[in-house]
C-alpha positions in Angstrom: 0.0 0.0 0.0 1.3 3.5 -0.8 2.3 5.9 1.8 -0.3 8.8 2.2 2.6 11.2 1.6 2.8 10.0 -2.0 0.9 11.8 -4.8 0.2 10.2 -8.1 0.3 12.7 -11.0 -1.7 11.6 -14.0 -0.1 12.7 -17.3 2.7 15.2 -17.7 3.0 18.9 -18.5 6.8 19.2 -18.0 7.1 23.0 -17.8 4.5 23.1 -15.0 5.4 20.0 -13.0 7.5 21.8 -10.3 4.6 24.2 -9.7 2.2 21.4 -9.1 4.6 19.5 -6.9 5.3 22.7 -4.8 1.5 23.3 -4.5 1.0 19.6 -3.4 3.7 19.8 -0.8 2.7 23.2 0.7 -1.0 22.4 0.7 -1.1 18.7 1.8 2.4 17.7 2.7 3.1 15.4 -0.1 6.8 14.4 -0.3 7.0 11.6 -3.0 5.5 11.8 -6.5 4.7 9.2 -9.1 4.1 10.7 -12.5 2.2 8.4 -14.9 3.0 9.4 -18.5 -0.2 9.1 -20.5 1.3 8.9 -24.1 4.6 8.7 -25.9 4.7 12.4 -26.6 5.0 13.3 -22.9 8.8 13.9 -22.9 10.3 13.7 -19.4 13.5 15.3 -20.9 11.7 18.7 -20.9 11.2 18.5 -17.1 13.8 20.5 -15.1 13.8 18.7 -11.7 13.7 20.5 -8.4 16.0 18.7 -6.1 13.6 19.0 -3.2 11.1 16.6 -4.8 11.5 12.9 -5.3 9.8 12.1 -8.6 9.5 8.7 -10.3 8.2 8.5 -13.9 6.1 5.6 -15.1 5.2 4.7 -18.7 1.6 3.9 -18.0 0.7 3.5 -21.7 3.1 0.6 -21.8 2.3 -1.2 -18.6 -1.5 -0.4 -18.3 -1.7 -1.5 -14.7 -4.5 -0.6 -12.3 -4.0 2.3 -10.0 -4.0 2.0 -6.2 -7.6 2.1 -5.1 -6.6 4.0 -1.9 -4.0 6.3 -3.6 -4.1 10.1 -3.9 -4.2 11.6 -7.4 -3.8 14.9 -9.3 -4.1 15.9 -12.9 -0.7 16.8 -14.3 -2.0 18.7 -17.4 -3.6 22.1 -17.6 -5.4 22.2 -21.0 -9.1 22.1 -20.3 -9.9 19.4 -22.8 -6.7 17.6 -22.0 -7.8 17.4 -18.4 -11.0 15.7 -19.3 -9.3 13.3 -21.7 -6.7 12.3 -19.2 -9.3 11.7 -16.4 -11.5 9.7 -18.7 -8.6 7.5 -19.9 -7.3 6.7 -16.4 -10.9 6.2 -15.2 -11.8 3.8 -17.9 -8.6 1.8 -18.1 -6.9 2.1 -14.7 -9.8 2.6 -12.3 -9.1 6.2 -11.2 -12.1 7.7 -9.3 -13.0 11.3 -8.7 -13.0 10.8 -5.0 -9.2 10.0 -5.1 -8.3 13.4 -6.4 -7.1 15.8 -3.7 -8.0 19.4 -3.6 -4.6 21.2 -3.6 -5.2 24.7 -2.2 -2.2 27.0 -1.4 -2.2 28.0 2.3 -2.2 31.7 1.4 -5.5 31.3 -0.5 -9.0 31.7 0.9 -12.2 29.6 0.4 -15.5 30.6 2.0 -17.0 28.0 4.3 -20.2 28.2 2.3 -18.5 27.4 -1.1 -19.0 23.9 -2.5 -16.1 22.2 -4.0 -15.9 19.0 -6.1 -12.6 17.0 -6.2 -9.4 17.8 -8.0 -9.2 21.6 -7.5 -5.7 23.1 -7.9 -5.6 26.6 -6.4 -2.5 28.7 -6.4 -1.3 31.4 -4.0 -3.3 34.6 -3.0 -6.5 33.6 -4.6 -10.0 33.5 -3.2 -13.4 31.9 -3.6 -16.3 33.8 -2.1 -19.6 32.7 -0.5 -22.0 30.1 -2.1 -19.8 29.5 -5.1 -19.7 26.0 -6.6 -16.6 24.7 -8.2 -16.6 21.6 -10.4 -14.2 18.7 -10.8 -10.7 19.2 -12.1 -10.7 23.0 -11.9 -7.4 25.0 -12.0 -7.4 28.4 -10.4 -4.0 30.0 -10.6 -2.4 32.8 -8.5 -4.0 36.1 -7.5 -7.5 35.3 -8.7 -10.7 36.5 -7.2 -13.9 34.4 -7.7 -17.0 36.2 -6.5 -20.1 35.1 -4.7 -22.8 32.7 -6.1 -20.7 31.7 -9.0 -20.6 28.3 -10.7 -17.3 27.2 -12.2 -17.8 24.1 -14.4 -15.7 21.0 -14.6 -12.1 21.2 -15.9 -12.2 25.0 -16.2 -9.0 26.9 -16.0 -8.7 30.4 -14.5 -5.3 31.9 -15.3 -3.4 34.4 -13.0 -4.9 37.7 -12.0 -8.5 37.0 -13.1 -11.3 38.8 -11.3 -14.8 37.2 -11.6 -17.7 39.1 -10.1 -20.8 37.6 -8.5 -23.4 35.3 -10.0 -21.1 34.4 -12.9 -21.3 31.0 -14.6 -18.2 29.5 -16.3 -19.0 26.5 -18.5 -17.2 23.1 -18.6 -13.8 23.0 -20.2 -13.5 26.8 -20.6 -10.4 28.9 -20.0 -10.2 32.5 -18.7 -7.0 34.3 -19.8 -4.6 36.1 -17.5 -5.8 39.4 -16.1 -9.3 39.2 -17.4 -12.3 40.7 -15.7 -15.8 39.2 -15.9 -18.8 41.4 -15.0 -21.6 40.4 -12.6 -24.3 37.9 -13.7 -22.7 36.8 -17.0 -22.4 33.4 -18.5 -19.4 32.1 -20.4 -20.3 28.9 -22.3 -18.6 25.5 -22.3 -15.4 24.9 -24.3 -14.7 28.6 -24.8 -11.5 30.6 -24.4 -11.3 34.1 -23.1 -8.1 35.9 -24.2 -5.7 37.5 -21.8 -6.6 41.0 -20.5 -10.2 40.8 -21.7 -13.1 42.8 -20.2 -16.2 40.6 -20.4 -19.3 42.7 -20.3 -21.8 40.3 -22.0 -22.5 36.6 -22.2 -20.1 34.5 -24.3 -21.6 31.4 -26.1 -20.2 27.9 -26.2 -17.3 26.7 -28.3 -15.7 30.1 -29.2 -12.6 32.2 -28.8 -13.3 35.7 -27.5 -11.1 38.6 -26.4 -10.7 42.3 -26.2 -12.0 45.3 -24.3 -14.9 44.9 -24.5 -14.6 41.2 -25.1 -16.2 40.0 -28.3 -16.3 36.7 -30.2 -13.6 36.3 -32.9 -14.0 32.6 -33.8 -16.5 29.8 -33.4 -15.0 26.3 -32.9 -17.3 23.8 -34.6 
């Protein structure tokens, strides 16, 4: 049986791995890390190791063994659709369950007691989630973000650094909000949409689109 100080990271985004390991260590005390490569394109040679962390890489796509049913897990990718694909793959073929994914919340961040969190949240330093906000599975909230009251953040959404989201905002599944963007009260950003960095969102944004600017407008629809 694995030690509870071990975190299993599913899939690999090399440039961000040290950030994830630091967050896991500071938030939950993890000291050992197993990284399960999900495909041949995940190149461990791009990873610049931090000597503080003991990391072991596994070629899961070659071995295809089941995961520890009592283990602790985190998603190692940050792309919204990548996160869903990785979870579905490991769930189907290796038995990973949502309840095994830890919420990794930096100790300098704040979450209201009335907020409702699913599993797999990764939340960086100096961010906050206000009252009565719901956060879905596999959400990434990076540093210096403010999520207002009564919001709903959908599954696998990614909120990049410095984003400010006002109250009663809905962010759809698999959507990404770019660095430094502002989202006005009561708006809805659809699923599978991308909001470009520095945008000022003042009206609803539909599903499956790329939008950016001040004010934020749709520039492309992804069929």
